[in-house]
N, C-alpha and C positions, 0 to 999 in steps of 0.2 A: 504493499500501501504504499499512496507515494507523499511527503512531509507536507503535515493538513500547514494549512500560511494562516496569522492569526496576526492585524494588525494591533498593537500595544502601545499605546501613547505612556515613554516614560521622562520626567525630570528633564531638561534637560543639562543641569551639574550632580548628574545619578553618573555614580561610576560604574565602569563599563564591569558586562557581568563577568565573572570569572571562570575558570574550568573549570569540569564536573571533579568533584573531591576536595575541590582547591576552599582556604576556608570562606563567611560569608562576606560578601564587603556590605550589601545595602544594599543592589543595581536596582530591587525590585524585581524583576523578572516573570521569578516563577510567578508572584504574588498577585501583580497586574494581568500572566495569562487567564491562570486558574484558584479560584482558596485552596487552604490543606483544608483537609477535616471538618479540621475546628472553624475554619473560614465559613466555608461551607453554611456555619452551625450561623455564623452571628450576620453572614452576608446574605442567607435566604435566597444563595443562589451557589450551583455548583459549574458555571462558567461566566466570565468575565470577572477582569480584575477585582478580588478581596477588600471590605467594606474597611476593617479589620486594616489596612494599609497607611501612613500615615506619613510622606517627608517629612524629615525632619532637617531642620533650616538652619541648627548648630552645629548636626551632625554632619549636612549634603550629603544625607541618603536616608534609603526608606529603612523602618522601623515598623517590627509586628505592633499592634495599637495596644495588642490579649496581652504580649507581655510590659503593657509602659503601667505606665500611671493609671490615665485616661481608663476613666470607665467606661469601652470600647464594649464590654463585654455582657450589657445590660440588657441586650439579649439574644444571650447565648445560655444556657440550665447551667449556672455558676451562683445564685443567690446566695446560693445554704453553704456554698466551702469556704475556710479559706481561702484569704488574698494568695497566700506563699499556694498553700494544694491548691486552685486553680494556675501559678505560672508554674510551677514544677511538670507539674499534667502538661499543658499545652509546648513545654518547652521539651519534656517527652516526647506529644506528639507530633508536631515541628519541624521533627529533629534537632533543636539548636546546637549546635557546633561543633555538630556532625562535620559540616561543607556543604558544598556545593548539591543541590540532586539531582537541579533540573537542567535535563539533556535538553536545550531550549538552542536554535540559534539563532542570532544575533545580528539585524541588518540595522543597516541604516538606512533616511532618507530617499538615499543614492536605488540604494537596492531593490527597494520598496515601488519604483517608479519604475524598474531596472534596469539602472546604467549601473548597476554594482559590477564588480573587477574589471573596467575597464585597463584593460592598456595602452599605454598610450604611442 
């Protein structure tokens, strides 16, 4: 089956996607393409960008709102869980600290227009 193409809108200052297995750098590609299992609960959708994904101006990177202080988890079934337990569970489900597991290829605007890899 040929690879599926999808257009995602990435913040212009986002770092480039790391290679699979490399540490996460907050590029946001994986979460902009589709939500993780916890993101499905929060976003209430299985496709498209995760509603919990937030851009951090201070860090110049995307961060998971489920891991931060902001309560984006209101839609998720967390109210009875202590915040520390919730974060531990989310960290485990999204494989935080394991490394990039997004086997996605990213092309820029030129690639989207069919202008990628032109030789002079």
